[in-house]
N, C-alpha and C positions, 0 to 999 in steps of 0.2 A: 253575215251568215255562218252558223256554225259548220264544223265538217259533216256532221250527222244528217243535216238538211240538205248539204250538197252531195252527198252519197245517195241518200234517199231520192233525190231528184234524179239521179244518173240510174239508179237501179230498181226503183218500185215497179215501174210497169212492166218491164221484163221478168221481174219475180212475179209479179200479179198474174201473168201469162201463164207462168208454170204452173201457179196455184190452181188457175182455171184448167189446166189440163189434167193436175190430179182429180179435179172435181167430174171432170167428164168421164173418168174411168171407176172412181170409188163411189160417187152418188152420195147416199145416204148412210152408206155400210161404216161401220164402226172398228178401230183396229184393236189388236192385242199386240204388245210388244214383248218379242223373244230376246232377252237380253243375252242368252247364251249364244244364239245363232246371229244376233245382231240384225235381227229382221223385223220389220212391222207387218203383221199379218192380218189382212183386211177380212173380218168375220164373214162367212158364208160366201167366201169366194176363194178362189185358186190363188189370189194376188198377194205377194209378199215381197216387201221392198226392203233393201239395205237401208240402213240408218246410222247417223251418228247423233250423238246427243248433244245439243247446243246449250240449254241452259233451263233454269226455271223462273217461273214469274209468280211472285206472292202477291195474293189479293190482301192480304192482312196487312204486310209491312211496305207494301206498294214497291217491292225490289225486285230487280233481276239478277240472278246468281248464275255465272258461267260453270259450265260442266267442271271445267278443270279445276274450280276452286271449291267445290262444294264437297266437303269431306263428309257430308252425314249421309250422302247416298253411295250404295255400292254399284258404281257403274264400271263395267271393265274397262281396263286403260284402254283397249284398242277401239273402244266407242268415243273415246275423248280426243282422239285426232284432230278431228275438224275444230273443235274449239280452242285446241292449242294453236293450230295454225291461224286462226282468227287472232289469238292473243298476240301471235308474233307480227300478224299484219297490222294490229293496231299500234304495236309499239313502234313499228317501223314508219306508219303513217301519221303518228301522233293521234291517233283517234283514242281518247282514253276511255270511252264508253266500251272499247272492245280490248282495252289492256287491264283493266281495272278488274277486279274479281267481282264486283257486286257495282250495279247501277241502280240510281235512284228512278223510278218510273213516273215522277211528276210531269218530266217534259219528254217522255219517250215511252214506248210501249216494246212487249216482245216480238209483236208483229213487225214493227219497223226494224229492229234488231235482226231479225230472221231474214226479212226482205233483202237487207244489205248482204248478209252472210250466204244467202242463196247466190247472189250474182258474185260476190268476190271469189267462192270456192266452185262456181259453176256447177252447184247442187241441181238435182231436178225439180227439187221444190223444198218447201219446208212444211211441217205439219204440227198441229198443236193439239196435244193429249191433255184434256182438262181433267182437273180433280177437285175434291173439296178442298177450297183455299188457295187454289191457284191453278198452274198448268205447267207441263213440260213440253219444250221446244225440241224438235227434232230436224235434221236435214235428212232428205232422202234421195237415193240414188237408183234410176232404173230407167233402161231404155223404152220401157213400156210407155212410162210418161212421156219421155222426150219425143216420143212418135206422134202423139196427138197433135192436131191441128193447131197453128197459131191463131191469134185473134181474128176474128172477123170484125166487121164495123159495130155491131150489136152489143158484141162481148167487150170490145175495146171501150165503147163509150160507157158501158154499166161501170167497167172496174176503174176506170178513170175518174167518173164522177164521185163514186164512192173514196176513192183515195183523197180526192182533192177537199173532200167534205170532211176527211178526219185528220188531214195532217197539212200544216203550213208550209206548203212548197210553192214555188213558182211553176205555175201551170203550164207555162210555154216550154220552158227549161225541161220539165219532166216529159212532155208529150215528145218533144224533139230528141231527146236522149233516147226514148225507145224506138223512135222511128229509124233514127241512125244506126243504133246498135243492131237492127235487123237487116242493114244493109239495104234498105228500101232507097229509091228515089225520092228524094226529098226537096220541096221547092218552099223556100221561106222568103215571101215578098210582103212587104209592109205589114197588116195585122194579120196575115194569113200564113198557114203552113198546109200545104196540100202533098199528098202523097198515095201511091197505090199499094194498098194492103198486100201480104202475102196471099189472102183470099181472092185477089183480083179487083177487090172494091175500091173506089175512090175515096179517100178522106180529105174534107175542106174544112180545118178548124180557124175559127176566127177568136183573136184575143183583144183584150183592149190594151191602152198604153202602158198599163202596170203589170201585163203577162196574165192577166186573168182570163180564164176560159169565157166567152162569150157564148158563141154556137159550135156544134159538130154538124155538118152537112146541113146547115139551116135550122138545125134544133137549138132552142135555149136549154142552158145549163140544167133548168129546175124540170124540164122534160125528160132529161136523163136519169134522173135521181129517182 
């Protein structure tokens, strides 16, 4: 297992919960970026979130470029602090994808890098701002986002099913990492993991011998997707 996969298993669901919180308050609204103020303003609302620039994802070259290394864009230095922190973290932890200026996207994508970044820096969430030929990724910081409710069983099941369909992670380790990170009472016994979610709902997940998800509360994986 490479380090990116290991960190993705640890971070993905807690970061996706944060993405879900953002969606609850932003909905289908789009943003405009105010680089001078360092805020992402949600059009037709009064919402504005402080942000840091993570990097860019190119559809043409299939390359991720960290913001600290991108000399072609004029991003104010104060908006590069998080990307520089992540470079230092990558150097310290030996995670080359975070310490190198550019990353080949054949084995990873901007969402995975941003999910890990969100957890490492305890950001409120990340945001993907698409443009022709690629996308800009940001970290957002806002108490308004943080105040939104945690996963209930329906939202957790949907996000978990989507995650394991897109990335080659150990299903059992990924779910267990989320539940433990939330400080929930978790019972792991045989092929099952049970817990009471923050919503008060019971979770009962069953896995096969390889750690692949079989059912959540009796529903097969195919029914969750």
